[in-house]
KOLTIVO-37451 format. One line per field, with one value per residue: chain; x, y, z of N, C-alpha, C in turn. Coordinates in nm, 3 decimals, decimal comma. Example, Ala and Ser with C-alpha at 12.3 -4.5 7.8 and 13.67 -1.06 7.14 Angstrom:
unit [A;A];
n.c1 [1,319;1,285];
n.c2 [-0,569;-0,225];
n.c3 [0,780;0,708];
ca.c1 [1,230;1,367];
ca.c2 [-0,450;-0,106];
ca.c3 [0,780;0,714];
c.c1 [1,320;1,290];
c.c2 [-0,330;0,003];
c.c3 [0,780;0,787];
***
This chain:
unit [A;A;A;A;A;A;A;A;A;A;A;A;A;A;A;A;A;A;A;A;A;A;A;A;A;A;A;A;A;A;A;A;A;A;A;A;A;A;A;A;A;A;A;A;A;A;A;A;A;A;A;A;A;A;A;A;A;A;A;A;A;A;A;A;A;A;A;A;A;A;A;A;A;A;A;A;A;A;A;A;A;A;A;A;A;A;A;A;A;A;A;A;A;A;A;A;A;A;A;A;A;A;A;A;A;A;A;A;A;A;A;A;A;A;A;A;A;A;A;A;A;A;A;A;A;A;A;A;A;A;A;A;A;A;A;A;A;A;A;A;A;A;A;A;A;A;A;A;A;A;A;A;A;A;A;A;A;A;A;A;A;A;A;A;A;A;A;A;A;A;A;A;A;A;A;A;A;A;A;A;A;A;A;A;A;A;A;A;A;A;A;A;A;A;A;A;A;A;A;A;A;A;A;A;A;A;A;A;A;A;A;A;A;A;A;A;A;A;A;A;A;A;A;A;A;A;A;A;A;A;A;A;A;A;A;A;A;A;A;A;A;A;A;A;A;A;A;A;A;A;A;A;A;A;A;A;A;A];
n.c1 [11,539;11,424;11,173;10,910;10,708;10,436;10,262;9,991;9,863;9,608;9,723;10,006;10,268;10,431;10,714;10,871;11,158;11,231;11,446;11,487;11,337;11,426;11,426;11,560;11,549;11,374;11,127;10,947;10,680;10,465;10,131;10,033;9,782;9,587;9,792;9,888;10,014;10,254;10,370;10,404;10,599;10,812;10,860;10,913;11,150;11,312;11,317;11,447;11,696;11,774;11,798;12,002;11,981;11,874;11,588;11,559;11,647;11,444;11,197;10,912;10,642;10,411;10,106;9,922;9,672;9,460;9,498;9,586;9,517;9,599;9,867;10,088;10,317;10,282;10,257;10,067;9,779;9,673;9,441;9,417;9,389;9,474;9,740;9,826;9,797;9,973;10,216;10,227;10,247;10,496;10,666;10,605;10,573;10,407;10,169;9,826;9,619;9,583;9,607;9,564;9,637;9,580;9,587;9,325;9,153;9,068;9,169;9,107;9,197;9,161;9,402;9,434;9,564;9,694;9,783;9,608;9,350;9,116;8,838;8,737;8,744;8,638;8,662;8,446;8,300;8,197;8,476;8,653;8,891;9,152;9,424;9,426;9,247;9,387;9,600;9,474;9,379;9,616;9,703;9,503;9,552;9,802;10,026;10,289;10,286;10,473;10,486;10,235;10,258;10,437;10,301;10,236;10,123;10,052;9,941;9,684;9,347;9,073;8,846;8,845;8,723;8,653;8,425;8,406;8,302;8,241;8,392;8,332;8,187;8,387;8,584;8,442;8,410;8,679;8,746;8,576;8,689;8,937;8,852;8,768;8,997;9,156;9,465;9,648;9,795;9,657;9,412;9,492;9,560;9,307;9,190;9,356;9,290;9,022;9,057;9,185;8,979;8,802;8,953;8,973;8,711;8,657;8,839;8,727;8,502;8,553;8,431;8,521;8,763;9,116;9,362;9,620;9,855;9,872;9,930;10,031;10,009;10,094;10,089;10,004;10,120;10,345;10,276;10,325;10,180;9,914;9,919;9,980;9,752;9,557;9,638;9,593;9,314;9,244;9,357;9,567;9,898;10,035;10,203;10,450;10,613;10,944;10,931;10,670;10,532;10,565;10,408;10,196;10,323;10,528;10,381;10,266;10,495;10,585;10,378;10,408;10,631;10,534];
n.c2 [10,319;9,987;9,790;9,544;9,356;9,137;8,937;8,751;8,549;8,356;8,152;8,196;8,298;8,593;8,794;9,098;9,292;9,610;9,887;10,205;10,301;10,132;9,819;9,544;9,277;8,978;8,719;8,416;8,172;7,883;7,937;7,767;7,672;7,567;7,623;7,888;8,067;7,935;7,917;8,186;8,260;8,104;8,201;8,466;8,439;8,362;8,598;8,769;8,645;8,680;8,955;8,991;9,058;9,055;8,944;9,114;9,353;9,468;9,712;9,728;9,517;9,459;9,318;9,190;9,074;8,781;8,606;8,764;8,814;8,590;8,603;8,597;8,734;8,995;9,344;9,521;9,521;9,556;9,647;9,478;9,640;9,897;9,840;9,766;10,004;10,172;10,043;10,055;10,331;10,374;10,223;10,314;10,628;10,786;10,653;10,602;10,425;10,117;9,767;9,468;9,139;8,825;8,489;8,442;8,662;8,969;9,294;9,639;9,983;10,334;10,597;10,887;11,222;11,302;11,069;10,909;10,654;10,612;10,530;10,196;9,851;9,515;9,192;8,947;8,758;8,450;8,262;8,439;8,381;8,402;8,322;8,078;7,935;7,918;7,761;7,518;7,449;7,410;7,173;7,001;7,015;6,917;7,081;7,301;7,595;7,771;7,688;7,772;8,043;8,098;8,085;8,165;8,400;8,229;8,009;8,074;8,039;8,154;8,005;7,830;7,841;7,913;7,931;8,248;8,329;8,146;7,903;7,626;7,584;7,665;7,468;7,248;7,324;7,325;7,053;6,953;7,065;6,934;6,672;6,693;6,690;6,912;7,072;7,061;7,302;7,490;7,484;7,576;7,834;7,932;7,923;8,106;8,339;8,364;8,417;8,661;8,813;8,814;8,955;9,198;9,277;9,344;9,555;9,736;9,811;10,031;10,345;10,602;10,613;10,603;10,591;10,671;10,579;10,267;10,040;9,711;9,460;9,167;8,802;8,709;8,870;8,752;8,590;8,594;8,548;8,582;8,855;8,976;8,906;9,039;9,308;9,346;9,328;9,542;9,756;9,914;9,972;9,809;9,887;9,708;9,670;9,580;9,449;9,358;9,123;9,112;9,311;9,340;9,269;9,457;9,698;9,671;9,675;9,933;10,083;10,004;10,143;10,395];
n.c3 [13,577;13,616;13,475;13,439;13,208;13,156;12,934;12,941;12,739;12,563;12,414;12,412;12,638;12,716;12,796;12,892;12,966;13,071;13,062;13,156;12,931;12,729;12,568;12,721;12,763;12,672;12,645;12,566;12,583;12,612;12,733;12,924;13,001;13,262;13,429;13,445;13,622;13,691;13,437;13,378;13,566;13,476;13,216;13,278;13,423;13,213;13,063;13,240;13,247;12,983;12,983;13,158;13,427;13,774;13,968;14,186;14,089;13,954;13,956;13,934;13,821;13,565;13,442;13,160;12,924;12,873;13,087;13,294;13,564;13,692;13,709;13,941;13,997;13,928;14,003;13,923;13,703;13,363;13,104;12,788;12,560;12,639;12,693;12,439;12,288;12,425;12,376;12,095;12,052;12,165;12,000;11,742;11,708;11,544;11,513;11,425;11,433;11,601;11,577;11,737;11,700;11,801;11,934;12,020;11,974;11,795;11,833;11,800;11,788;11,769;11,785;11,963;11,899;12,136;12,235;12,377;12,408;12,148;11,965;12,026;11,932;11,943;11,833;11,890;11,773;11,605;11,488;11,587;11,714;11,555;11,536;11,677;11,520;11,272;11,356;11,426;11,175;11,041;11,151;11,057;10,783;10,772;10,760;10,854;11,066;10,970;10,705;10,619;10,652;10,453;10,214;9,871;9,613;9,398;9,518;9,586;9,498;9,336;9,309;9,515;9,819;10,168;10,444;10,600;10,839;11,037;11,234;11,240;11,001;10,826;10,863;10,768;10,502;10,425;10,448;10,253;10,022;10,022;9,983;9,727;9,592;9,597;9,657;9,971;10,017;9,861;9,986;10,235;10,162;10,102;10,354;10,485;10,346;10,427;10,700;10,681;10,573;10,790;10,982;10,849;10,845;11,113;11,134;10,951;11,086;11,235;11,292;11,232;11,030;11,078;10,909;10,852;10,971;11,044;11,287;11,347;11,596;11,793;11,780;11,529;11,344;11,250;11,044;10,725;10,485;10,562;10,639;10,393;10,242;10,387;10,365;10,094;10,085;10,254;10,127;10,203;10,341;10,619;10,928;11,082;11,364;11,486;11,735;11,743;11,813;12,084;12,184;12,382;12,628;12,628;12,637;12,891;13,051;13,005;13,118;13,377;13,439;13,464];
ca.c1 [11,453;11,394;11,038;10,879;10,571;10,403;10,139;9,942;9,763;9,546;9,817;10,146;10,307;10,546;10,764;10,967;11,225;11,255;11,535;11,490;11,282;11,491;11,405;11,688;11,527;11,243;11,115;10,811;10,655;10,323;10,063;10,025;9,646;9,552;9,914;9,933;10,106;10,384;10,423;10,448;10,726;10,915;10,891;10,975;11,290;11,381;11,337;11,551;11,823;11,807;11,835;12,122;11,953;11,808;11,454;11,570;11,678;11,322;11,116;10,770;10,600;10,269;10,058;9,807;9,632;9,345;9,532;9,663;9,487;9,666;10,011;10,112;10,434;10,249;10,214;9,947;9,730;9,617;9,365;9,495;9,388;9,561;9,878;9,856;9,812;10,096;10,328;10,230;10,299;10,638;10,736;10,579;10,508;10,309;10,054;9,691;9,533;9,657;9,529;9,635;9,577;9,641;9,529;9,184;9,067;9,125;9,136;9,147;9,170;9,222;9,487;9,421;9,692;9,761;9,826;9,505;9,271;8,994;8,738;8,790;8,663;8,682;8,591;8,414;8,209;8,254;8,603;8,730;9,024;9,215;9,547;9,389;9,185;9,493;9,678;9,396;9,373;9,747;9,703;9,414;9,613;9,936;10,123;10,334;10,249;10,571;10,442;10,119;10,307;10,515;10,217;10,256;10,001;10,017;9,866;9,548;9,258;8,945;8,738;8,856;8,693;8,592;8,343;8,488;8,229;8,219;8,499;8,278;8,160;8,515;8,647;8,366;8,446;8,815;8,740;8,512;8,788;9,036;8,786;8,757;9,129;9,230;9,588;9,650;9,842;9,549;9,312;9,553;9,546;9,166;9,172;9,426;9,208;8,905;9,102;9,211;8,847;8,749;9,029;8,939;8,575;8,673;8,909;8,634;8,396;8,589;8,340;8,599;8,894;9,238;9,450;9,748;9,961;9,808;10,033;9,983;10,080;10,044;10,155;9,966;10,204;10,452;10,224;10,342;10,073;9,795;9,936;9,971;9,612;9,481;9,674;9,524;9,173;9,230;9,403;9,670;10,010;10,042;10,334;10,473;10,741;11,029;10,885;10,523;10,482;10,574;10,338;10,125;10,419;10,596;10,291;10,254;10,619;10,587;10,285;10,466;10,729;10,461];
ca.c2 [10,224;9,864;9,738;9,425;9,337;8,998;8,924;8,614;8,523;8,225;8,056;8,223;8,386;8,673;8,884;9,200;9,370;9,744;9,969;10,345;10,317;10,044;9,677;9,476;9,133;8,929;8,572;8,370;8,030;7,851;7,995;7,664;7,631;7,592;7,655;8,019;8,127;7,871;7,955;8,326;8,261;8,043;8,294;8,583;8,403;8,365;8,738;8,820;8,589;8,747;9,093;8,991;9,122;8,967;8,988;9,225;9,476;9,516;9,794;9,691;9,428;9,471;9,208;9,211;8,949;8,712;8,543;8,861;8,806;8,472;8,628;8,633;8,821;9,131;9,444;9,582;9,463;9,654;9,587;9,450;9,751;10,003;9,796;9,769;10,143;10,225;9,982;10,108;10,468;10,365;10,167;10,398;10,748;10,845;10,563;10,657;10,312;9,996;9,643;9,358;9,014;8,712;8,357;8,432;8,773;9,082;9,420;9,757;10,111;10,454;10,665;11,031;11,292;11,310;10,935;10,835;10,561;10,665;10,425;10,060;9,743;9,382;9,088;8,831;8,674;8,322;8,274;8,550;8,334;8,379;8,246;7,941;7,874;7,882;7,651;7,395;7,415;7,359;7,031;6,931;7,012;6,860;7,185;7,379;7,737;7,834;7,658;7,856;8,181;8,110;8,071;8,274;8,426;8,117;7,910;8,121;8,006;8,221;7,905;7,753;7,932;7,858;8,027;8,341;8,374;8,041;7,804;7,494;7,581;7,677;7,336;7,163;7,365;7,281;6,908;6,933;7,096;6,826;6,555;6,720;6,680;7,039;7,050;7,123;7,440;7,574;7,493;7,664;7,970;7,970;7,949;8,231;8,448;8,378;8,482;8,801;8,877;8,835;9,064;9,322;9,314;9,416;9,680;9,826;9,853;10,161;10,439;10,715;10,554;10,682;10,496;10,730;10,491;10,155;9,953;9,579;9,393;9,033;8,688;8,688;8,953;8,668;8,515;8,684;8,528;8,646;9,001;9,015;8,894;9,145;9,436;9,354;9,358;9,675;9,858;9,998;9,899;9,815;9,901;9,600;9,696;9,464;9,379;9,353;9,005;9,138;9,437;9,342;9,270;9,585;9,800;9,653;9,720;10,080;10,138;9,980;10,248;10,518];
ca.c3 [13,647;13,542;13,497;13,360;13,160;13,121;12,858;12,958;12,638;12,561;12,356;12,446;12,748;12,674;12,900;12,848;13,069;13,018;13,144;13,113;12,797;12,631;12,591;12,744;12,771;12,628;12,642;12,543;12,598;12,613;12,850;13,027;13,036;13,402;13,503;13,398;13,719;13,675;13,308;13,388;13,639;13,391;13,107;13,340;13,450;13,084;13,024;13,328;13,202;12,857;13,016;13,241;13,556;13,870;14,006;14,282;14,016;13,889;14,047;13,929;13,713;13,531;13,358;13,074;12,860;12,930;13,214;13,375;13,707;13,746;13,715;14,081;14,004;13,888;14,100;13,866;13,579;13,270;12,995;12,668;12,465;12,691;12,675;12,296;12,245;12,483;12,303;11,959;12,059;12,195;11,885;11,624;11,763;11,453;11,499;11,434;11,468;11,636;11,575;11,803;11,653;11,869;11,916;12,054;11,936;11,724;11,897;11,723;11,855;11,713;11,882;11,954;11,890;12,266;12,273;12,448;12,328;12,090;11,947;12,040;11,877;11,981;11,760;11,974;11,696;11,566;11,414;11,643;11,749;11,426;11,552;11,715;11,403;11,176;11,413;11,413;11,034;11,001;11,189;10,964;10,650;10,788;10,722;10,969;11,059;10,881;10,569;10,589;10,641;10,330;10,095;9,775;9,534;9,311;9,596;9,604;9,388;9,360;9,310;9,638;9,930;10,288;10,518;10,678;10,955;11,136;11,235;11,207;10,858;10,757;10,866;10,677;10,366;10,399;10,425;10,124;9,919;10,021;9,924;9,583;9,534;9,605;9,734;10,103;10,011;9,809;10,094;10,335;10,111;10,118;10,497;10,515;10,291;10,514;10,822;10,645;10,559;10,925;11,044;10,780;10,886;11,239;11,103;10,882;11,177;11,292;11,230;11,180;10,998;11,096;10,843;10,815;11,019;11,114;11,344;11,386;11,704;11,821;11,719;11,389;11,256;11,196;10,930;10,610;10,387;10,618;10,631;10,252;10,201;10,455;10,304;9,966;10,113;10,316;10,034;10,266;10,395;10,764;10,989;11,176;11,432;11,513;11,855;11,736;11,884;12,228;12,210;12,510;12,739;12,622;12,687;13,036;13,116;12,994;13,217;13,509;13,460;13,495];
c.c1 [11,425;11,254;11,016;10,734;10,551;10,266;10,095;9,828;9,705;9,643;9,959;10,160;10,431;10,585;10,870;11,027;11,268;11,345;11,544;11,448;11,346;11,466;11,540;11,672;11,387;11,244;10,970;10,803;10,506;10,260;10,036;9,887;9,611;9,673;9,974;10,037;10,246;10,450;10,477;10,582;10,840;10,958;10,959;11,121;11,373;11,411;11,446;11,689;11,869;11,856;11,965;12,104;11,885;11,672;11,459;11,602;11,553;11,233;10,970;10,746;10,451;10,231;9,939;9,772;9,518;9,374;9,603;9,637;9,549;9,817;10,045;10,229;10,398;10,207;10,085;9,905;9,665;9,542;9,453;9,499;9,476;9,708;9,918;9,881;9,942;10,219;10,341;10,286;10,449;10,718;10,724;10,503;10,400;10,184;9,921;9,587;9,621;9,561;9,616;9,564;9,650;9,569;9,377;9,096;9,145;9,076;9,186;9,113;9,233;9,299;9,477;9,558;9,768;9,804;9,724;9,422;9,144;8,887;8,803;8,691;8,723;8,597;8,569;8,314;8,274;8,373;8,686;8,873;9,104;9,341;9,519;9,330;9,291;9,576;9,604;9,388;9,508;9,760;9,621;9,481;9,753;10,043;10,166;10,284;10,347;10,535;10,326;10,159;10,376;10,433;10,240;10,131;9,957;9,934;9,720;9,466;9,121;8,829;8,742;8,839;8,637;8,517;8,431;8,418;8,215;8,327;8,449;8,253;8,290;8,586;8,575;8,399;8,586;8,819;8,677;8,609;8,891;8,977;8,769;8,893;9,208;9,351;9,580;9,696;9,735;9,439;9,364;9,542;9,403;9,135;9,237;9,346;9,085;8,941;9,128;9,080;8,789;8,821;8,992;8,800;8,578;8,736;8,814;8,518;8,429;8,510;8,410;8,740;9,009;9,353;9,585;9,864;9,899;9,917;9,970;10,072;10,024;10,113;10,123;10,048;10,317;10,407;10,222;10,228;9,944;9,804;9,920;9,826;9,528;9,511;9,604;9,377;9,154;9,271;9,504;9,785;10,016;10,187;10,347;10,609;10,817;10,979;10,733;10,465;10,479;10,498;10,270;10,218;10,495;10,509;10,275;10,377;10,632;10,495;10,333;10,567;10,664;10,434];
c.c2 [10,104;9,816;9,617;9,422;9,193;8,996;8,778;8,588;8,383;8,118;8,073;8,318;8,461;8,767;8,976;9,268;9,502;9,821;10,108;10,363;10,231;9,898;9,608;9,325;9,096;8,777;8,536;8,219;8,005;7,903;7,893;7,624;7,668;7,631;7,788;8,079;8,068;7,909;8,098;8,335;8,209;8,140;8,420;8,556;8,404;8,506;8,802;8,772;8,657;8,890;9,101;9,063;9,021;9,025;9,107;9,358;9,542;9,589;9,751;9,600;9,447;9,358;9,253;9,077;8,882;8,650;8,635;8,848;8,682;8,488;8,683;8,730;8,969;9,220;9,511;9,505;9,572;9,581;9,572;9,569;9,867;9,967;9,805;9,911;10,201;10,170;10,040;10,249;10,469;10,322;10,254;10,522;10,808;10,759;10,637;10,550;10,192;9,878;9,533;9,229;8,897;8,583;8,357;8,546;8,878;9,210;9,534;9,882;10,224;10,524;10,815;11,098;11,301;11,172;10,853;10,750;10,629;10,558;10,289;9,959;9,610;9,279;8,968;8,739;8,540;8,345;8,391;8,507;8,299;8,294;8,100;7,866;7,830;7,764;7,519;7,352;7,361;7,211;6,949;6,912;6,951;6,953;7,256;7,522;7,813;7,809;7,750;8,002;8,204;8,093;8,190;8,292;8,310;8,010;7,949;8,094;8,065;8,124;7,816;7,847;7,854;7,969;8,117;8,389;8,273;7,935;7,667;7,483;7,588;7,541;7,239;7,196;7,317;7,131;6,877;6,960;6,985;6,701;6,569;6,717;6,809;7,019;7,118;7,269;7,534;7,591;7,586;7,810;8,021;8,003;8,081;8,351;8,472;8,450;8,630;8,878;8,908;8,951;9,198;9,371;9,393;9,553;9,782;9,872;9,984;10,268;10,562;10,663;10,652;10,597;10,554;10,639;10,382;10,057;9,821;9,521;9,251;8,925;8,666;8,773;8,871;8,587;8,606;8,671;8,594;8,798;9,049;9,011;9,005;9,282;9,454;9,389;9,500;9,787;9,954;9,909;9,917;9,831;9,792;9,621;9,566;9,382;9,367;9,237;9,026;9,264;9,444;9,352;9,403;9,697;9,792;9,705;9,872;10,142;10,112;10,087;10,382;10,602];
c.c3 [13,557;13,579;13,408;13,319;13,119;13,052;12,863;12,861;12,648;12,514;12,406;12,565;12,700;12,786;12,841;12,971;13,006;13,115;13,085;12,966;12,690;12,668;12,606;12,755;12,728;12,629;12,616;12,561;12,593;12,741;12,959;13,069;13,179;13,486;13,457;13,492;13,704;13,544;13,310;13,459;13,552;13,279;13,161;13,373;13,323;13,039;13,110;13,284;13,075;12,881;13,096;13,373;13,647;13,906;14,100;14,215;13,958;13,991;14,052;13,809;13,691;13,437;13,274;13,010;12,935;13,066;13,311;13,525;13,774;13,754;13,853;14,096;13,988;14,006;14,056;13,742;13,494;13,158;12,871;12,573;12,512;12,670;12,528;12,247;12,299;12,409;12,163;11,956;12,085;12,071;11,760;11,670;11,674;11,436;11,512;11,467;11,499;11,633;11,634;11,768;11,716;11,843;11,931;12,007;11,857;11,791;11,811;11,802;11,777;11,825;11,861;11,949;12,023;12,317;12,347;12,351;12,277;12,084;11,959;11,985;11,918;11,907;11,851;11,904;11,667;11,473;11,465;11,673;11,625;11,438;11,585;11,597;11,301;11,227;11,397;11,266;10,984;11,037;11,090;10,828;10,650;10,730;10,850;10,955;10,971;10,735;10,528;10,575;10,508;10,203;10,002;9,690;9,445;9,384;9,614;9,478;9,421;9,367;9,434;9,756;10,048;10,360;10,604;10,805;11,066;11,123;11,191;11,058;10,777;10,751;10,772;10,532;10,329;10,370;10,289;10,009;9,908;9,954;9,774;9,514;9,531;9,696;9,871;10,101;9,960;9,913;10,203;10,291;10,126;10,263;10,536;10,465;10,379;10,643;10,796;10,630;10,696;10,994;10,981;10,817;11,018;11,215;11,040;10,969;11,248;11,220;11,172;11,152;11,018;11,042;10,800;10,853;11,106;11,157;11,387;11,495;11,719;11,740;11,573;11,293;11,195;11,075;10,807;10,509;10,434;10,606;10,488;10,203;10,263;10,394;10,169;9,985;10,164;10,222;10,093;10,311;10,546;10,810;11,095;11,241;11,459;11,632;11,860;11,816;12,035;12,269;12,345;12,628;12,744;12,679;12,838;13,107;13,112;13,098;13,358;13,544;13,490;13,373];
***
């Protein structure tokens, strides 16, 4: 059976085509703001093309993400955390905790031995939108997101810090550092460290840690500097599957399959 999953995030739209438990197509694009429905159709067409199948071949489509109710193609919708846990179990069967980090929020959940969701956490405090924050800071610093991902330990300076609890204060701190002559790369490293601290704070809010196998999903997994800074703070190594960025869409497609 062929099923589809669409993850309508704040920043990106992702789609996955699944055939009998195997990913055969994937695609992504911008979420489109007020045009989520159109963006979903466009990205879904891209996933179908990548899979080499037609829309009539697909039995069911499920949607997740903040814009899931605007995805007119979907037969069903599922919460982001359920989709993340289902995807993590599929990609890494030994997962004990999953953290999904995207443009607008950080979600964490422990996974029970039977595969069901345990404790869940959602960061909705200021600076919750870690991906969006890094993107806005890259514009301010005139660095690409790839540049920020490629930061190395030499770029980090313990004396250059920005606020890790509030986006407004963080931007003010970044501007202050630039005015003091601190290089954009060093400021970018300070921003990356602050984002890692925020993610780690959510992660540490889990009351019964299950850190045997922590799987990360979401677009932020592509930022190597952020992951390295977070691993140093957490004191553990994270598991990042090959299709981590498509976790939401994958989870939705798996649930569409039953």
